[in-house]
N, C-alpha and C positions, 0 to 999 in steps of 0.2 A: 662474459655474462650478458646474455641478451636481456633486454628490458622486460623481464618477467619475474615472478616471485620464485625464490629458492628457499629450501629449508637448509640452514647451516647451524653448526654448533655456535653457541653464544660467544665463546672465546675466539672464534675465527671471524666473526662478522666484521669487525672494524678494519682488520688488515686486508681482508678480501675487498671491502669497499674502497679502501685507499688505493689498492693496486688496480682494480678493474673499472672503477667509476668513470675516470676520464675518458675511456674508450666508449662507454655507453653514452656519455654526454655528447661525444663526437657523432655517434650514430643517431642521436636525437636532434642534432643541430638543425636539420631542415624543418622538423616539426616545431621546434622552438621559434624559428623565424616565422613560419606560417601562422602560429598562434600568438605572435607578438609577446613572446616570453624571453625578453632579453635578461642579461645578468642582474640588473637592478630590480626588475619585476620579480624574478625568481627569488632573489634575496628577500624582498618584501613579503612574498608569499610564505617563505620559510619562517620569517619572524612572526607572522600572524599565526601560523600553525603552532609554533612553540608556545605562544601565549594561550591559545585555545586548549592545548593539551597539558599545560603545566599543572603540577600538583597531582599527578596520577590519573588524570582523566583519560578515558578511552572512548573514542567516538566512531560510529559507523561512517561510511563514506558519505552518505547523504546528509548526515548530521554535520559533518565537517564542512561539506560544501555550503550548507545553509549558514553556518557560523562565519565562514570565510566571506560569503557574500555580504552579510551584515557588517563585516569589518571593512568592506570596500574592495575585496579581492574577488572579482567576478570572472566567470568563465563558463564555457560550454562544458559538456561532459568530457570531451576530448581534452580541452584546455586544463580542466581540473586534473585529469589523469596525468598529464605531463608535469603539472605542478607537484603532484604527489610523487611521481617518479623522481623528480629533482630532489625533493625532501628526503626520499629514501637513499638516493645516491650520496647525498651530503650528510648522511648519518644523523638526520634529525628525527625521523620516524621509523618505526618498525611495526610488525604485527603486534596488536594488543590482545588481551584475553577475548576469547569468543563470547559472543552474546547469543546464546542458543546455537544456531547453525551459521550465524553471521560473523564476519571478520571485522574487527575494529582496528583502528590506528592508535598508537601510543608513542610517547617520546622514547627514543632509543636510550638516552642517558638515564631515564628513570626505570627502565625495564631490563637493561642488559648491563651487568657489572663491567667495569673497566678491565681490560686485559693487556698483557704485555705488547707494546708496539713492536713492529718488525721493520727493519730497514728494507729498502726495495729489493736488493739482491737476495736477502733471506726470504722475503715473501715470494719472489719469483721461483726460487728453488723449492720452497714448500709446496707451492701450487703445482709445479711440474711433478714433484714426487707423488703427491696425493692423486693427481690425475692418472699417471701411469700405473700406480698401484691399483687403482680401481678400474682402469680401462685398457691397460696394456695387453698385447703389443699395440703400440700406437706410433704415429709419425708426428713430426713437428707441425705439419699442416692441420692435423687433428687437434692438437693442443691449442693452436691459434684459433681454430673454429669454435671449439668448446668454450674457451675462456674469454674470447673477445680481444685477446692480445694481438699485436702485430706478429707477423711471421718472424721478424727479427727478435722481438721480445720472447717469443716462444722458444726459439733456438737458444737464446741466452739463458732462459729458465731451465731448459733441459741440461745444458752444460753446467749450470750452477748447482744442479742436484748432485753432482759429483758421483761418489761411489754408490749412492743409493740406487742408481739406475745403470743398466747395461744396454748396449746397442748391438744390433745385428743387421747386416745388409742382405736383403733377399730380392733378387731380380731388379737390382738397381735402386731399391727403396730402403731407407734406413728406418728400422723399427726400434723403439725403446721399450724395455721391460724392466720390471722391478727385480732387484736382486733376489734370488731364491726361487724364481719361477722355474718349473721343471723343464719346459721346452717352449719354443716360440709359438708354435701353432699346435696345441694339444688336440688329439683326436679322442673320440668317445665312441666306444662300441660295447654293448649293443646300442642301437639308436636311442638317443635321448631327445624328446620332443617337448617344446614349450609353446604355449599360446601367449604371445606378448601383446601388451596394450599399445595404444598410440604413443608415439614419441618415446619408446623405450630407450634407455641409455645404451643398449647394445648397438643401436643404429644412429640415434640422433646425436650421440656424443662424438661422432667422427665426420670429418670432411670427406675422406676417402673411405667409402663403404664397400668397395669391391670385394674385400676379403670376407665380408659377411654374407656373400651370395653363394648359393649352391652353383657349381659350374654349369649345371643344366638348366638353370633358371632362365626363361626366355627374356629378351630385351625389354618388352613392354612391362614386365613385372619388376624390372630394376629401377623404374622411375621413382623419384623421391616421393611422389604422391602415393605410390604403392607401398614402398618399404617403410615409410614413417607412419603408416596406418597399422591396424591390427595385422600382425604377421605370425606365421607358423615357422618355427626354426627347428631344424634337425641337427643335432650336434653343433649348435651355434651358427648354422647357416640357414638363410631364408629359403624356404621351399614353397611358399604360397601365402595366402591370406585367410582370414576368418572374420566372421561377424557374428553378433549375437543380438537378440531382441527379447525383451521381457514382455509377457502378455499375462497379466494377472499373477497367478501362482506358478506359472511355467516359464521356462527359458528355452529359446530355440537358438541353436548354434549352427551356422553354415560354414563348412570348411571348404576352401578352394585351393587344392594342391595344384602347383604349376609345374611339377616334375613327376616322373613316374615313381610310384611307391610299391614296394613289395609288401608281403604279409606282415613281417615283423615291424616295418615302419608304420603301417596302418594301425597295428596293435599299439605302438608307442603313442600315436595320436589319441587313441582311445584311452590310454593311461592319463594323458594330459587332460582330456575332457573329464575323466573321473575326478581328478584333482579340482577342477572347476566346480563340479557338482558338490564335492565336499565343502568347498569354500562357500558356495551359495546356500547350501543346506537344502537343496531340492533337485529333483531330476532335471536333466537337460535332454532335449530332443535334438538329434544330430542329423544333418543332411550333408551330402557332398562326398561321402566316403564309400558309396556303393561302387 
């Protein structure tokens, strides 16, 4: 779990934090040192945050920063950010109710009911099962990348999942799938095209993204900066990119195919754009398909 926000079910929050927080703390160790946030300082900041939010209070980030400064816990914007990351990882704070369009912080214990704790082996097995069910076929390196676990922990997790998962070796690589999947790499005909947003789980959730590329995709289009941006996928494989721009009441979409397309495939892109028009509720001007 990279140090960013995630939406999770309330009953999963505590065991996920207990399992993955130590690795995020390790990833943050350099910044902790640079920002002079040793264990004692971080503990004091958590105690101050608990006091400020106690009793059902929910504060915006800048309100919390001002109150913490008044309590003697000072810091730049970056230092405050890492103090809040620490408080989130240690199950002190979570997202509070929105104030308009703004996000607040609240105490986790006052907002999220207690749930059944999980032993580490059970938590590892559950995380592996959930990941493969949502992302399989996947490799151990993919689970390690997505979860923040070590590769050894990822392998332990996959083995601990037991009969919930099955494995298959293809070209020397072992893939894990959830039981009941029809086949390892399903095909889809006629062509099915989707316009994916930045950092879509189809790509960002994997360390090895080679199987998500159309075989004819040129090397420059396979760079992470390209495939983690807006991409066009045909039958689950990246075939190019796209971008969009709003101008008043109109939207312009530029499609950039990186592989040759026949008429049915161009029509499938048109279908995807029609879905975007329906979502936006207004016409879309398209370029790049001529």
